[in-house]
C-alpha positions as CSV (number, residue, x, y, z in Angstrom):
1,M,0.0,0.0,0.0
2,G,3.0,2.3,0.2
3,S,4.3,4.5,2.9
4,S,1.9,5.9,5.5
5,K,4.2,8.8,6.1
6,G,2.1,11.9,6.7
7,T,-1.2,10.1,7.0
8,S,-3.3,10.0,10.2
9,A,-4.6,6.8,11.7
10,H,-8.1,7.8,10.5
11,S,-7.0,8.2,6.9
12,R,-5.1,4.9,7.0
13,T,-8.3,3.3,8.2
14,S,-10.2,4.9,5.4
15,L,-7.7,3.5,2.9
16,L,-8.1,0.1,4.3
17,V,-11.8,0.2,4.2
18,A,-11.7,1.1,0.5
19,A,-9.2,-1.7,-0.4
20,P,-10.6,-4.3,-2.9
21,Y,-12.1,-7.5,-1.7
22,A,-13.7,-9.3,-4.7
23,Y,-10.5,-10.2,-6.5
24,S,-6.9,-11.3,-5.8
25,R,-4.6,-8.6,-4.5
26,T,-1.9,-9.7,-7.0
27,R,-4.1,-9.2,-10.1
28,R,-5.8,-5.8,-10.4
29,P,-8.6,-5.4,-13.0
30,C,-7.7,-1.8,-13.7
31,A,-5.3,1.0,-12.8
32,E,-7.9,2.6,-10.5
33,C,-8.1,-0.4,-8.2
34,D,-6.3,0.0,-4.9
35,L,-6.1,3.7,-5.6
36,G,-6.6,4.7,-2.0
37,V,-6.2,8.4,-2.6
38,G,-8.6,10.7,-0.8
39,R,-12.1,9.6,-0.4
40,Q,-12.7,7.2,-3.2
41,L,-14.0,3.6,-3.3
42,H,-13.4,1.7,-6.5
43,R,-14.4,-2.0,-6.9
44,H,-14.9,-4.5,-9.6
45,V,-18.0,-6.5,-8.7
46,R,-18.8,-10.0,-10.0
47,A,-22.0,-9.7,-12.1
48,V,-24.1,-11.9,-9.8
49,P,-26.9,-10.7,-7.5
50,A,-25.2,-12.0,-4.3
51,E,-22.3,-9.5,-4.9
52,V,-24.6,-6.5,-4.5
53,V,-24.9,-7.2,-0.8
54,R,-21.1,-7.5,-0.4
55,V,-20.5,-4.2,-2.2
56,L,-23.1,-2.5,-0.1
57,A,-21.2,-3.5,3.0
58,A,-18.1,-1.8,1.6
59,V,-20.0,1.3,0.6
60,L,-21.5,1.5,4.1
61,A,-18.1,1.2,5.7
62,A,-16.6,3.9,3.3
63,L,-19.4,6.4,3.7
64,T,-19.3,6.0,7.5
65,S,-15.5,6.4,7.6
66,W,-15.9,9.5,5.5
67,R,-18.3,10.8,8.2
68,C,-21.2,11.4,5.7
69,P,-24.5,12.3,7.4
70,P,-26.6,9.3,8.3
71,G,-29.3,10.2,5.8
72,A,-26.7,10.5,3.0
73,V,-25.3,7.1,4.0
74,D,-28.8,5.6,3.6
75,D,-29.4,7.4,0.3
76,G,-25.9,6.5,-1.0
77,E,-26.5,2.8,-0.3
78,L,-29.9,2.9,-2.1
79,L,-28.4,4.6,-5.1
80,V,-25.5,2.1,-5.3
81,S,-27.9,-0.8,-4.8
82,E,-30.1,0.4,-7.7
83,L,-27.2,1.2,-10.1
84,V,-25.2,-1.9,-9.4
85,T,-28.3,-4.2,-9.5
86,N,-29.2,-2.7,-12.9
87,A,-25.7,-3.3,-14.2
88,V,-25.6,-6.9,-12.9
89,V,-28.9,-7.7,-14.5
90,H,-28.1,-6.1,-17.9
91,T,-24.4,-6.8,-18.5
92,A,-23.1,-9.7,-20.6
93,D,-19.7,-9.3,-18.8
94,T,-18.6,-11.1,-15.7
95,T,-17.9,-7.9,-13.8
96,V,-19.1,-4.4,-13.4
97,A,-17.1,-1.5,-12.0
98,L,-18.2,0.8,-9.2
99,T,-16.7,4.1,-8.1
100,V,-17.9,6.2,-5.2
101,A,-16.1,9.4,-4.6
102,H,-16.7,12.0,-1.9
103,L,-16.2,15.4,-3.6
104,G,-16.8,18.4,-1.3
105,N,-20.4,18.5,-0.4
106,R,-21.5,15.6,-2.7
107,L,-21.0,12.0,-3.6
108,L,-20.4,10.9,-7.1
109,I,-21.5,7.3,-7.9
110,E,-20.5,5.7,-11.2
111,V,-21.2,2.2,-12.4
112,T,-19.7,0.9,-15.6
113,D,-20.9,-2.2,-17.4
114,S,-20.7,-3.7,-20.9
115,S,-24.2,-3.1,-22.0
116,P,-24.6,-0.3,-24.6
117,V,-28.3,0.2,-23.6
118,R,-28.6,3.4,-21.5
119,P,-31.0,3.5,-18.6
120,A,-34.3,5.2,-18.9
121,L,-37.2,6.0,-16.6
122,R,-40.0,3.4,-17.1
123,A,-43.6,3.5,-16.1
124,P,-44.2,0.0,-14.7
125,G,-47.7,-1.1,-13.9
126,P,-48.8,-2.0,-10.4
127,E,-48.3,-5.8,-11.1
128,D,-44.8,-5.3,-12.6
129,E,-42.0,-6.7,-10.3
130,Q,-39.3,-4.6,-12.0
131,G,-38.8,-1.3,-13.6
132,R,-38.8,1.1,-10.7
133,G,-35.0,1.4,-10.0
134,M,-34.3,4.5,-12.1
135,Q,-37.5,6.1,-10.6
136,L,-35.8,5.7,-7.2
137,V,-32.6,7.2,-8.6
138,E,-34.5,10.1,-10.1
139,A,-36.2,10.7,-6.7
140,V,-33.1,10.5,-4.5
141,A,-30.2,11.7,-6.6
142,S,-29.3,15.4,-7.2
143,A,-28.6,14.5,-10.8
144,W,-28.1,11.4,-12.9
145,G,-27.2,10.4,-16.4
146,S,-25.2,8.0,-18.5
147,R,-22.4,8.1,-21.0
148,R,-21.1,5.7,-23.6
149,E,-17.6,4.4,-22.9
150,P,-14.9,4.1,-25.6
151,G,-15.1,0.7,-27.2
152,R,-18.2,-0.6,-25.6
153,G,-20.5,-0.3,-22.7
154,K,-21.6,2.7,-20.6
155,T,-21.2,4.3,-17.3
156,T,-24.4,5.3,-15.4
157,W,-23.7,8.0,-12.8
158,C,-25.5,10.0,-10.2
159,T,-24.6,12.6,-7.6
160,L,-26.0,13.0,-4.1
161,A,-25.9,16.3,-2.1
162,L,-24.5,15.8,1.4
163,D,-25.7,19.1,2.7
164,G,-29.4,18.7,1.8
165,G,-29.1,21.3,-1.0
166,D,-28.6,20.9,-4.7
167,T,-31.9,19.5,-5.7
168,A,-31.9,20.9,-9.2
169,R,-32.1,18.1,-11.8
170,P,-30.4,19.1,-15.0
171,G,-31.3,17.3,-18.2
172,R,-29.7,14.0,-19.0
């Protein structure tokens, strides 16, 4: 992990909380893994529903160690759950990537998968068991959207205000 020179015990703990768990430490899926700089969590998650619970535990630990307000921790977990679940359901790959970054008074959550299909708000009927995830993201996030990634796939992102402000929802 490198030298801890100049880091406090709290920041070393934050770095440990954000360390990867779903893959071997000797083989990193990308250059961002094990980054451990500032307040960022970056994980590659196996594209199976059971992994959503595991990644939520890591997100809870990170948001708590970053001293996010309790309501923002709950909202952040909800947003990560919805975006990661959508990616797991819709990707053809074996993994999806999650990045959560604490940037000033907001969280940035990004989930990258191999599907070229961008998310959209749906209007599910009362009997439909799926289709409400992006409605939850729309209701909770300060903003959200998606972008195509070079080569293939997309990243779906959202922001969450930590100070209770920033409720404007710019166009996607």
